[in-house]
C-alpha positions as a Markdown table, in Angstrom:
| # | Residue | x | y | z |
|---|---|---|---|---|
| 1 | Met | 19.1 | -80.8 | 27.0 |
| 2 | Leu | 17.7 | -77.5 | 25.5 |
| 3 | Thr | 14.2 | -78.5 | 26.5 |
| 4 | Gly | 15.2 | -79.0 | 30.1 |
| 5 | Leu | 17.1 | -75.7 | 30.2 |
| 6 | Ser | 14.2 | -73.8 | 28.7 |
| 7 | Gly | 11.8 | -75.4 | 31.1 |
| 8 | Arg | 14.0 | -74.4 | 34.0 |
| 9 | Val | 14.2 | -70.8 | 32.7 |
| 10 | Glu | 10.4 | -70.7 | 32.3 |
| 11 | Arg | 9.9 | -71.9 | 35.9 |
| 12 | Trp | 12.3 | -69.2 | 37.2 |
| 13 | Arg | 10.5 | -66.6 | 35.1 |
| 14 | Lys | 7.1 | -67.6 | 36.6 |
| 15 | Ala | 8.5 | -67.7 | 40.1 |
| 16 | Ala | 10.0 | -64.2 | 39.7 |
| 17 | Gly | 6.6 | -62.9 | 38.5 |
| 18 | Arg | 4.9 | -64.3 | 41.6 |
| 19 | Ala | 7.5 | -63.3 | 44.1 |
| 20 | Thr | 6.5 | -61.1 | 47.0 |
| 21 | Ala | 8.5 | -58.5 | 48.8 |
| 22 | Val | 9.6 | -60.3 | 51.9 |
| 23 | Pro | 11.1 | -63.5 | 50.2 |
| 24 | Phe | 12.7 | -61.2 | 47.6 |
| 25 | Thr | 14.2 | -59.0 | 50.3 |
| 26 | Ile | 15.6 | -62.0 | 52.1 |
| 27 | Arg | 17.2 | -63.4 | 48.9 |
| 28 | Cys | 18.7 | -59.9 | 48.3 |
| 29 | Gly | 20.1 | -60.1 | 51.9 |
| 30 | Ile | 21.7 | -63.4 | 51.0 |
| 31 | Leu | 23.3 | -61.9 | 48.0 |
| 32 | Phe | 24.4 | -58.8 | 49.9 |
| 33 | Thr | 26.0 | -60.7 | 52.8 |
| 34 | Gly | 27.7 | -63.1 | 50.4 |
| 35 | Leu | 29.2 | -60.2 | 48.5 |
| 36 | Leu | 30.4 | -58.5 | 51.7 |
| 37 | Ala | 31.9 | -61.8 | 52.9 |
| 38 | Leu | 33.9 | -62.1 | 49.6 |
| 39 | Gly | 35.0 | -58.5 | 49.9 |
| 40 | Val | 36.3 | -59.0 | 53.5 |
| 41 | Ala | 37.9 | -62.4 | 52.7 |
| 42 | Trp | 39.5 | -62.2 | 49.3 |
| 43 | Pro | 42.6 | -60.1 | 48.3 |
| 44 | Ala | 41.8 | -56.9 | 46.5 |
| 45 | Glu | 44.0 | -57.9 | 43.5 |
| 46 | Leu | 41.8 | -60.9 | 42.9 |
| 47 | Leu | 38.6 | -59.0 | 43.4 |
| 48 | Ala | 39.6 | -56.6 | 40.7 |
| 49 | Ser | 39.9 | -59.5 | 38.2 |
| 50 | Pro | 36.8 | -59.8 | 36.0 |
| 51 | Arg | 37.5 | -63.5 | 35.4 |
| 52 | Phe | 37.5 | -64.2 | 39.1 |
| 53 | Met | 34.6 | -62.0 | 39.9 |
| 54 | Ser | 32.3 | -63.7 | 37.4 |
| 55 | Val | 32.9 | -67.0 | 39.1 |
| 56 | Ala | 32.6 | -65.6 | 42.6 |
| 57 | Leu | 29.4 | -63.7 | 41.7 |
| 58 | Gly | 28.0 | -66.9 | 40.3 |
| 59 | Leu | 28.7 | -68.7 | 43.6 |
| 60 | Val | 27.2 | -65.9 | 45.7 |
| 61 | Ile | 24.1 | -65.6 | 43.5 |
| 62 | Trp | 23.5 | -69.4 | 43.7 |
| 63 | Pro | 22.1 | -69.5 | 47.2 |
| 64 | Ala | 20.0 | -66.5 | 46.6 |
| 65 | Leu | 18.3 | -68.2 | 43.7 |
| 66 | Ala | 18.2 | -71.7 | 45.0 |
| 67 | Pro | 18.5 | -71.6 | 48.8 |
| 68 | Arg | 17.6 | -75.3 | 49.3 |
| 69 | Gly | 20.6 | -76.6 | 47.4 |
| 70 | Arg | 24.3 | -76.6 | 48.1 |
| 71 | Gly | 24.8 | -73.0 | 47.1 |
| 72 | Gly | 25.1 | -71.7 | 50.6 |
| 73 | Thr | 27.9 | -74.1 | 51.3 |
| 74 | Ala | 29.7 | -73.3 | 48.0 |
| 75 | Ala | 29.5 | -69.5 | 48.8 |
| 76 | Ala | 30.8 | -70.0 | 52.3 |
| 77 | Leu | 33.6 | -72.2 | 51.1 |
| 78 | Thr | 34.5 | -69.6 | 48.5 |
| 79 | Ala | 34.8 | -66.9 | 51.2 |
| 80 | Ile | 36.8 | -69.2 | 53.4 |
| 81 | Ala | 39.1 | -70.1 | 50.5 |
| 82 | Gly | 39.6 | -66.4 | 49.9 |
| 83 | Trp | 40.6 | -65.9 | 53.5 |
| 84 | Leu | 43.1 | -68.7 | 53.3 |
| 85 | Ile | 44.5 | -67.4 | 50.1 |
| 86 | Asp | 44.8 | -63.8 | 51.4 |
| 87 | Thr | 46.4 | -64.8 | 54.7 |
| 88 | Thr | 48.8 | -67.5 | 53.5 |
| 89 | Gly | 49.4 | -66.7 | 49.8 |
| 90 | Tyr | 49.4 | -62.9 | 49.9 |
| 91 | Gly | 50.8 | -62.7 | 53.5 |
| 92 | Ser | 48.0 | -60.4 | 54.8 |
| 93 | Pro | 48.0 | -60.1 | 58.6 |
| 94 | Val | 45.2 | -61.8 | 60.6 |
| 95 | Glu | 43.3 | -58.9 | 62.0 |
| 96 | Leu | 40.5 | -59.2 | 64.6 |
| 97 | Trp | 38.1 | -57.0 | 62.8 |
| 98 | Arg | 38.4 | -59.1 | 59.6 |
| 99 | Val | 37.9 | -62.4 | 61.5 |
| 100 | Leu | 34.8 | -61.0 | 63.3 |
| 101 | Ala | 33.4 | -59.5 | 60.1 |
| 102 | Leu | 33.9 | -62.6 | 58.1 |
| 103 | Ala | 32.4 | -64.9 | 60.8 |
| 104 | Ala | 29.4 | -62.5 | 61.2 |
| 105 | Leu | 28.8 | -62.3 | 57.5 |
| 106 | Leu | 29.0 | -66.0 | 57.0 |
| 107 | Tyr | 26.6 | -66.6 | 59.9 |
| 108 | Leu | 24.1 | -64.0 | 58.6 |
| 109 | Ala | 24.3 | -65.5 | 55.0 |
| 110 | His | 23.8 | -69.0 | 56.5 |
| 111 | Thr | 20.8 | -68.0 | 58.6 |
| 112 | Leu | 19.2 | -66.0 | 55.8 |
| 113 | Thr | 19.7 | -68.9 | 53.4 |
| 114 | Ala | 18.0 | -71.2 | 56.0 |
| 115 | Leu | 15.0 | -68.8 | 56.2 |
| 116 | Ala | 14.8 | -68.5 | 52.4 |
| 117 | Ala | 14.9 | -72.3 | 52.1 |
| 118 | Val | 11.6 | -72.6 | 54.0 |
| 119 | Leu | 10.0 | -69.5 | 52.6 |
| 120 | Pro | 8.4 | -69.9 | 49.1 |
| 121 | Tyr | 8.9 | -67.1 | 46.6 |
| 122 | Asp | 5.2 | -66.2 | 46.7 |
| 123 | Ala | 4.7 | -66.4 | 50.5 |
| 124 | Met | 2.7 | -63.5 | 52.1 |
| 125 | Val | 4.8 | -62.8 | 55.2 |
| 126 | Ser | 4.8 | -59.8 | 57.5 |
| 127 | Phe | 8.1 | -57.9 | 57.7 |
| 128 | Glu | 8.1 | -58.8 | 61.4 |
| 129 | Val | 9.1 | -62.4 | 60.7 |
| 130 | Pro | 12.5 | -61.6 | 59.0 |
| 131 | Ala | 13.0 | -58.7 | 61.4 |
| 132 | Leu | 12.8 | -61.1 | 64.5 |
| 133 | Trp | 14.9 | -63.7 | 62.7 |
| 134 | Leu | 17.6 | -61.1 | 61.9 |
| 135 | Gly | 17.3 | -59.7 | 65.4 |
| 136 | Arg | 18.1 | -63.1 | 66.9 |
| 137 | Ala | 20.9 | -63.6 | 64.5 |
| 138 | Leu | 22.5 | -60.2 | 65.2 |
| 139 | Leu | 22.2 | -61.0 | 69.0 |
| 140 | Val | 24.1 | -64.2 | 68.4 |
| 141 | Val | 26.7 | -62.3 | 66.4 |
| 142 | Leu | 27.1 | -59.7 | 69.1 |
| 143 | Ile | 27.4 | -62.2 | 71.9 |
| 144 | Ser | 29.9 | -64.3 | 69.9 |
| 145 | Ala | 32.0 | -61.2 | 69.2 |
| 146 | Val | 32.1 | -60.3 | 72.9 |
| 147 | Val | 33.0 | -63.8 | 73.9 |
| 148 | Ile | 35.8 | -64.0 | 71.3 |
| 149 | Val | 37.3 | -60.7 | 72.4 |
| 150 | Leu | 37.1 | -61.7 | 76.1 |
| 151 | Ala | 38.7 | -65.1 | 75.3 |
| 152 | Leu | 41.5 | -63.4 | 73.3 |
| 153 | Gly | 42.1 | -61.1 | 76.2 |
| 154 | Leu | 42.3 | -64.2 | 78.5 |
| 155 | Thr | 44.7 | -66.0 | 76.3 |
| 156 | Ala | 47.1 | -63.0 | 76.4 |
| 157 | Asp | 46.9 | -63.1 | 80.3 |
| 158 | Leu | 47.0 | -66.8 | 80.9 |
| 159 | Gly | 49.1 | -68.6 | 78.3 |
| 160 | Gly | 51.3 | -71.5 | 79.0 |
| 161 | Asp | 50.7 | -75.2 | 79.6 |
| 162 | Ala | 47.6 | -74.7 | 81.8 |
| 163 | Phe | 45.8 | -72.8 | 79.0 |
| 164 | Gln | 46.7 | -75.4 | 76.4 |
| 165 | Leu | 45.3 | -78.1 | 78.6 |
| 166 | Ala | 42.1 | -76.2 | 79.2 |
| 167 | Thr | 41.8 | -75.6 | 75.5 |
| 168 | Leu | 42.1 | -79.4 | 74.7 |
| 169 | Val | 39.6 | -80.3 | 77.5 |
| 170 | Gly | 37.2 | -77.7 | 76.0 |
| 171 | Leu | 37.6 | -79.2 | 72.5 |
| 172 | Val | 37.0 | -82.7 | 73.8 |
| 173 | Ala | 33.9 | -81.6 | 75.7 |
| 174 | Ala | 32.5 | -79.8 | 72.7 |
| 175 | Thr | 33.1 | -82.8 | 70.5 |
| 176 | Ala | 31.5 | -85.1 | 73.1 |
| 177 | Val | 28.4 | -82.9 | 73.4 |
| 178 | Thr | 28.1 | -82.8 | 69.6 |
| 179 | Met | 28.3 | -86.5 | 69.4 |
| 180 | Val | 25.7 | -87.0 | 72.1 |
| 181 | Leu | 23.3 | -84.6 | 70.5 |
| 182 | Ala | 23.8 | -86.2 | 67.1 |
| 183 | Arg | 23.0 | -89.6 | 68.6 |
| 184 | Ile | 19.9 | -88.3 | 70.3 |
| 185 | Ala | 18.7 | -86.6 | 67.1 |
| 186 | His | 19.4 | -89.8 | 65.1 |
| 187 | Arg | 17.4 | -91.9 | 67.5 |
| 188 | Glu | 14.2 | -89.8 | 67.2 |
């Protein structure tokens, strides 16, 4: 067991020695967005706890160090659990800015983790590559935020049975499209 652990530490040390600026910056972005997501989602009382923060930091550092694994999922689920604990357990109100910020940060962490997963530590990459990647991601975040705000405005105006029926039809349509796309992808 010690041999396996020392071998893993040695591989990480070599990888850190060969790391270039762009992959390192992307991994720092994963860590930064993960920390911000935890800060937005979790209650301040728990964030102040050293015991909790050590576990949370470990879960946020995980996808930055090993983006190809399940660390991104663990970090996202940690933020979502914090949101649920804060809103249900601590009775915090659901505020639009927190919902939008958490969704944006989780999406940015996810997309940065996906980029880091295909980018080796020692890749020689122009800064234009992650800049274009982040530009597209920020455009998606902006469009999504505008659509959410508009949809929330419509829900206040429409309401009632017709709106509930339209919501159910939309969910069924989204599920059907997802199933069709999954089947098409599975066939190829």
